[in-house]
N, C-alpha and C positions, 0 to 999 in steps of 0.2 A: 504494500501499499504504498509505504514512504518513497519508493522509486517510481511510484503512477504520480505520486504529488511532486517529485521535485522536475519531471518529464514536465509537466503541466505548467508551474510556475518558471522553469529555467528557458522558453522560448525565446523570450526577450532579451535574454544577457547582452551584451555588448563585451565580448573577449577585448577590443582593443581598448575600451575606458578601463576594462580593470587591466590592460596591460599596460594602459600609460602611468594606472596608479600606481602598478606595482614598481614602477621602471623609477616614478620620480621618487616613492617613497625607498627605494632602496639606493636612489643617489643621495639623497637625505639622510637616510640613517648612517650610513656608509659615513659619509664627512664625519658626523657626528662620533661617530664612534671611533675612527683615526684621528680625529682631533683630540678625544679623550685620552687613548692610549700614547700618540707622540706627546703628549704635555706629559702625560707620567714617565714618559720614558727620557723624555730630554731633560725634565727638569734638574735630576740629581749633579747633572751637566754644572750647571747656572749656583748648587747649592752646597759650595763646604761649611756643611755644617758637624759641627763637633757633638758629642753625645752627651756632653756634661755642662754646655752652654746653651741658653735658649736660642733658637732660631732667628727670631725676628727682633736682632738689637744693634745698637751702633755705640761704639766708644769715641765719645769725642774728646777734644781737647781745643784751648785757643791757641790762633795763631799765633805764632812767634814771629816778631816784625825786630828789624834792627833799632828802631826807632826804640821800642819797648823793651829789648834786651838792655840797652844803653839807658835806660831809665829804672832799672830795678822791677820792672814789669816781670810777677811771680806766676802770672799765667791764671789764677784761681776764679772760682767762679761764686759771684754771692750767691745769696738767698731769692734777692732778685730774679737772678738767672735762671736758678732753676725750677722757682716759681711757676717766669715765663712759659717755661721750657714746660711743664707739667699741663697748661691751660690748650697747647697746641690740638688740634683734633686728632693727630696723627701719631702723637704719644701717648700710650699706656703708662708707662711709669717710669721714674726717673732713679736711679741708683747711684750714691757715690763711692769712687775709689777712697778708702781709707787707708793715709803712708803708717808704717810701724814708725815710732819716735821712743824709739829708744835703740840702741847696741845690739847687731846679730853677727856672732861666728856661726859659718857650718860645717861640717866635716864630712863628708861623702867617703864611705868604703868603698874601692873599684879595683880591689882584688887582693891577693895572698899580699901582705904586709905592705898594701898599698891605700893612703888615705889621701885625699884632698881637704882641704882648708882653706876656707876664702870665707870674709867679709860678705853680708847677705842682706837681706831686706825683704819686709813683706807687704803685701797689699791686699786686703779686702775688697769686695761686695757684697751686697747682702745675699742672702741664700738663695733668696727665690729667682736669683738667675741662676742657678746653678743646679743644673739636674745630675745629680748624681745620689747614689743607694746612701738614705740617710746614716747608714751603719759603717757607711766608709767618709761620710764628711760629718764633720762635727768636732767638738774639744768638751772636756770633763777634765775636772780634776781629779777626778775618780780614776780615770787613765789619761792621763796625762802625755798623750801622742799628737802631733800634731799634721793634722794631711795637709800637702800641699797639690798646687797643679801650677805646673812650671811651662814657659816658653821652648817650643818645640827646639827655637834658633838656639837654646844654651848647649843642647845636647848636642845639636851640630859642632856648635864653637869646643865645646871638649872634645868630640869625636876626631875632627878636622884640624883642629890648631892646635890646643893642650895636649891631646892625647898623643897627638902623629910627631910632637915635636920632645916629649920626655918618654919617650918609650913607655906609656902605659896601656892597656888595652882600652879598647874601643867596647861599648855598650850598646847595648839593643836598648828600645826602651821597653819590653818587657824584663829586661835584667836591670833597667834603672828604678823601677818600682819595687823590686825584692830587694835593693841595696840597702844596707844600714846607712842612717841619718841620723844626725845629730846637732841641735840649735844650742848653744850657749847663748842665753837670754840675760844682759847688763843693763842697767841704768836705773837711777834716784835712790842709788845704795844698794839694789838688790841685784842676786846673782842665780840665775835656775839654770839646771842643764834637762833638757826634752828631748825625748827622741822625737822622731816623724819619720815620714813615709810621705812618696809620691805616688798619686794615686790617678794623674793624666798628664798628658801633653796638648799644649794651646798652639794652632797655628796664627790667631790672631791677639790674643793675652799676650804683651811680647812684657810678661810680668813674671812674678813670683806669687799666686792667689794662697792664702790661707782664709779656713771659717770665720766669718763676721765675730761669732762670740768669743773663741780664741783672740781677734784683734782687741776686743772690745776689755777684755778681762787683762791683755799683755800691755795694753798702754796705759792702762790704768794702774796697773803695778808697777808697771818699768817705767815710764812716762815721765816727762815733765810737766803736765797736766794741762799745755798751752791749747789751746783750738786752734782748728785745723777744717780750714778751708779746702774744697777738693780742686784740686788741677785737672783730676778727670773725673767724666761721669761716664757711665752706662745708660743706656736708654733702648725700652721696650717700645716696637714700634708695630704699624696697625700694620706698614709695608716698606719695608727700605727700603725699595725703587722709586717711593713716590718723588715725583718733581718738587712737590710743595716742602719738602724735608731738606733739598737741593738749594732751591732757593732760600729757605730760613738759613740754613748753616753758611751760606756766603753774604746773606746782609747783616747777620751777627759776625762775621769774621770766624769761626768754628770750624774746626779741620776730623773730617772721620779718619780715624784709624784703620791701616791698612786699604785693602781694596773690596771693602764690604758695599759699597757705595755703586762700584759698577759693576760686580755679580747682579745686586740687587737689582740694580735699574735694567739689566738686562734679561731676569728673571720676571722681573714687572713689566716687559714690553711682550713677553713670552706668554703670559698670562694672559694679557689683554687681547693679541692675537687668534690665541687657542680661543678667548672670550667669544671673540668674533664670529672666528669659524664655527664654534658648535651652533650661537647663533643663528647663522647661515642654515647650518642643515638642517637644524629645529623649522624654522620657516621652510624649509623644501619640505616639510614631512609634513607640517600641518597643512600646507597648501594640497599637496595630496593627500589627505585625509580627508579633506574637504570635496576633492574631484573625487573620491570614492563614494563619500557622503550622495554628493550629487548625482553618481551613475544608480546608486542603489534606489535613490530616491524617484528618480525617473522610471526606474525599473520597477517598483511597486507600484509607480503611477499608471504604468500600460499595464502591469495584470490585477490591476482594483477590481475587474468585473468577477476576475479567476477566484481572487483572495475573497471578496463576499460572498459568493458561493461555495468556496469553501466552508466558510465559517458560519455559512446556513444549514448546511450539509451535518454541523455537528462538531467540527475538527474546532479545538479551541486555539485561540490567539499564538502560542505557545507552540502547538505543535506544527502551527503554519510559517513562524519565525523561523522558526530552529532551520530550514533549509539556507535562508538564505545568511544564518548565522556562522553555520558551518563553510560556509562561502567564503563570509570575511576571517574568520579566525584561520582556516587553510591558505587564503593567501596572504593574511599578518604573518604566520609561523613560518612560512616557505621565504620572504621577503629579510624574516630576523635572521633565518640562518644564514641564508645569502650574502646578508652585511656583514655576519660575524666572519664570514667566509675571505672576504675582500678586504676586510679591516685586517686580519690575517695574513694575507698575499701583500698588501701596501704596508704593513707590519716587518715583513719580512727586507723589503727593498732599501728602508732606512737603518736596521738595525746594524748593519758592518760599519757605519759611520758613527753611531754611538759605542758600540764595541771599541773603534779605535780610541776613545776618550775613555776607554776603561771602566764604563758602566753596562753592565749585563741586562739592564734594561726593568722591568715595573713587571705585575703578573698582570694577564689580560682578565682576569675575573670582572674588575673594577668596571671596564669599559662595558665587558657582558653585561654587566647587570643593568647598567646604564641602557642597553641596547632592550635589553626585559622589560626596562621600566616603561620604555618609551612606548613601546609598541603593545605594552600592555594598555598604558591608557589611550593610546587608539582605536584598542580593539574593542575596550569597553566603552567608549565613546560612540562608536560602529554600533554594537551592540543595544545601546541605550535608545539610538534614534531607531532602529528596526525595532526595536519591542514598541516603541510611541507610534511608530508610522502602523502598523497592525493592530496595534490596542484602538488605535481613534477610527479603524474602519470598524471594527467589532462592536465597538462603543454605537458607532452612527446604527449598523444592521440592529442593534438593540433597541 
């Protein structure tokens, strides 16, 4: 009986219209999936993110000029400067770099019978900017061990400068984290020896970072008590590549440490371009949705008399509409599968270039999930429209 109903209802189906919808939807969905996947694959090239530091941050200092240096300017940030930064719409929060206000001597064991002594320094930033396991980061006098994050440049200077000329062994990052480290802290008539250990290396922080709670305790215990104004700030921003941030920095003669602004601008433009491409793909998919809806409405209009007769014979609206629904679901499922296949083929075309940057690429499941969500929404809209049309005919006959 179902086959008879379908043979009766399919007489006015326009294959050219359905093919036109399928092609348009296939193009739009493929563009969306490829743009999403390309963005996910390429983004790590622009993001030199470190696992223990918040990714959306900038480190700023005041620009040092010849006149300022001659006049003895120390480049400090005032409370008004910080308040003005906090008020900017792109600024989420501001953290101060706090300097150690006491003498530090560090001893690092680098091999059998070898130890390196040097005068040292510490800085700290608020803990919310540090993404480290709390078990490895923090300080307590019950277990007085000082965790530190140091610049990766320092390790390179030791390996290729000091060690190469002094006949000392080179060490890797993993070995450095296991080496015994000892700090002698002195000042304010006090002296303490505390063990320490390296918990990470940074490409962007050209300093030695310790926990904020340790710095607060040490400055109070060993320091002079003099008020400190920060010479460096760390900012958490909504989008590091925003041109408004660069304009603000130029206007106030602030400098951004490292190449964060350049890589962030590239990432920002990548996000904008990907968004535009995805928007174009979604528009094409929406247009194809309306093309299919127009085709279905025309088909239902041509079959109005037959549909009314079937409803008068006792067939329910769901029985009458399910054939059109099956047609739409099958067509959309085929488009989704083909779009995923085309996305995977397109991805293969650019993956060699991605691999050249040492990036393996991201999982394709997010892009596939996006495709399923889009086609699910389109299919749901189609089914709703078909049922509404058939129900209106059934209510009219009643």
